[in-house]
N, C-alpha and C positions, 0 to 999 in steps of 0.2 A: 308159688304165686297164684297158680290157677285155683288151688283150694281156697285161698283167701277171697278171690273174686267170687267163687261159688258160694262161700259162706255169706258174703254180703248180699248176693242175689236171694238166697234163702231167707235172710233176715228181712229183706225188702218185701218178699212175698208174705211173710208172716205179719209184717206191719199192716197190710191190708186185711189179712185173715183175721187178726185179732182186734183191730180197731175200726173196721168198717161196720157200720151199724147193722148191716144185714147178716153178718156172720159172727160178730163179737158175742161169745157165749154168755157173757155177763148180762147182756140185754135179752137173754132168752131164758129167763128163770121161770120155773113153774108158777102158776097162779096160786094165790094164797086163799084158802077157803075162808068163808065167813066164820065168825066166832061161834063155836058150839062147845058144849060140855064134853070133855074127853078125859077118860080115866086110864088111858094107855100110859105105859112107862116111858119116861124120857130115855134117850139113847144111852145115857150114863145113869146108873142106879144111884138114887140119893142116899146119903149116909146119915144125915141127921146131926143133932147137936152133940151126940156122944163122940163123934169123930173129931170134934174140934178141941183145941186146948181150952182149959178152964177159963182163961182170961177172955175168951170170945163168947162165952155163954150169954152174957148180957146183950151183946150185939146180935146174937142169934135170936134171942127172945124179942128184941125190938122189931126184927124183920119177919117175925112169924106170929106177931100178935093178931088178935081177931080183927082189929080195925086197920091192920097194916100187914096183911097176910101174903108174904112172898115165899111160903114154905117150899113149894116145888123148886123154885130157883135156888133158895138158900141151901137146901139139902144137896143139890148137885154141886154148887159152888164150894161146899164143905170139903170136897176132894182136894182143894188147894187152900189151906188155911191162910197163906200169905195173900192170895187174891181176895179171899173172904174179908180179911182184916182191912185191906187197903181200899177195896172197892166200896164196901158198905161203910167203912170208916170215913171215906171221902164224902159219901152221900150225907152221912150224919154231920160231918164238920161243915159242909156247905150249908146245910139246913140251919145250923146254929149260928153261923156267921153271916148269913145272907142279908142283904138290904133290898133284895128284889121281892115284890109281892108274890105270894104263893100262886095266885091265879095266873100270873105271867109265866111263872116257871112251868106250871102244868100245861099251859098253851104250847110252850116250846117243846115239852116232852111228848105231848100227844101228837103234835105236828111231825116231829122227828120220827116217832114210832109208826105213824100212819104212812109217811113216805117210805119207810123201810119195810112196811107191811108186816109188822110184828104184832100178832094178835094178843100175845101175853102182855106186853107193855101198854098197848092201846087199851086193852080191857081194864087193867089196873088204873091207869091214869085218866081215862075217859070218865069213869065214875067219880074220881077225885075232882075233876074239872067241873062236873055237874054240881058237886058239893060246894064248889067255889062260886056258884051262881049262874053259870052258863046253862042254856037249855040243851036238852038232848038233840034238838034239831041243829043247833049251832055246832055242837061237838061232832055230830055225824057229818056235817058239811065243812069241817075244818080245813079241808084242802080245796074247797070251792073258791072261785075268784072273789066272791063277795059273800062270805058267810054271815048270816044275820046275827046281830047281837055283839059284834066285836067293835071296840072303839078303834080309832086310828092308831093309837099306841099299841093296842093288842094285835092289830093286824100287822103292824111293823114287826113285832116279835114273831108272829107266825111266819111272815115272809123271810125274816132273817134265819129262823130255824130251818126253813126249807132250803134256803140258799146254802147254808153250811152243810146240810146233809147231802144235797144233790150235786153241788159244784162249788165247793169252798175255794177252789183255785180261781174262780172267775168273778168273785165278789168285787164290785166297783167301789171306788172311794166314796161316792155319794151315799152309798148305803150306810157306811160307818158314820159319815157326817150327819145323816138323818138320825141314826141311833144316838149320837151325842147330843141331839136336841132334847132327848128324853132321859138319857142314862149317863152316869159317870163312867169313866174308863174302867173303874173297878167292876161296875155292874156289867159292862159289855164283856169283860174278860170272864166273869162268872157265867154269864148267859152262854158264851161260846163253849166253856168247859162243860156246862150241863148238857148242851146239845151233843157234844162229842162223847161224853160219858153215856148218855142215853143210847147213842148209836152202838157203843160197845155192848151194852146190855141187850140191845135188839139182836145183834149178831150172835151173841152167846145163846140166847133163848132159841133162836131159829136153828142154829147149827146142831144143838143138842135136843131139839124138839121138846122143849119144856112147855107143858100144858098149864093153862090157867087153873087156879085152885077152885074147888067146888063152890065155896062161899062167894067168890068173886063172880063166877059164872052165873050163879043164881041171882046175884044183884043186877048183873047186866040183863038177864032175862026178865027180871021184875020190872025194870024201867023201860023194857023193850027198846033198848039202845041198838041202833044199827051202827056197827063199828066202822069208822072211816079207814079203809085200807087201800093203798095204791095198788093198781092192777098191773100185773106183769104178764108176759106172753106165756102160752101154754107149754112151749117146747121144753123138754128135759135137757139140761146142759150136759148130761152124761151120755 
């Protein structure tokens, strides 16, 4: 009986240890550096198209094309053909079947990636968002309270993406009601899936230290885009 009471006491102490804001190590992540060209290897060496089954060659080419260059990510993802097929396949299927404007999708993706502080995804999709008509100033300030150049509908998408990413468990009913004023249930589901899928890619890129491709880095440098990345504390969780 005494060991059981002791175990409960230890668990109670760990409750404060891990969930108190001052000690919870997930709140003490290292800061994310600003975007820069880096040619260091990812933590897992990329394999390339040759490692994939022949029926995935076309999908590989689509995600490594000059105007859609995710080569560094695709080469690492090639270690798992099943993940390659289903993750990239889902992206392609959503693109073909979507009723959401691409500009709104990019706003959601850039916001999610900025909150998660993923330079790779922010770099890729920030340039895509500028191509959709937003200014570099708006993209750089996507996490600001009132970023210039966003309509009310676009700001709603930005806010929803941030809520799903930061505290999906705490979204209030009125947020969904407001979304329903602008979107169908199908579109709300797709938007939520896209935010969640983007978060998965963010974590994949960060954990395996996947660097942005040279051509994408040059494009970012050319337009002098300051990437919007959420700031985390300096402490090393290890």
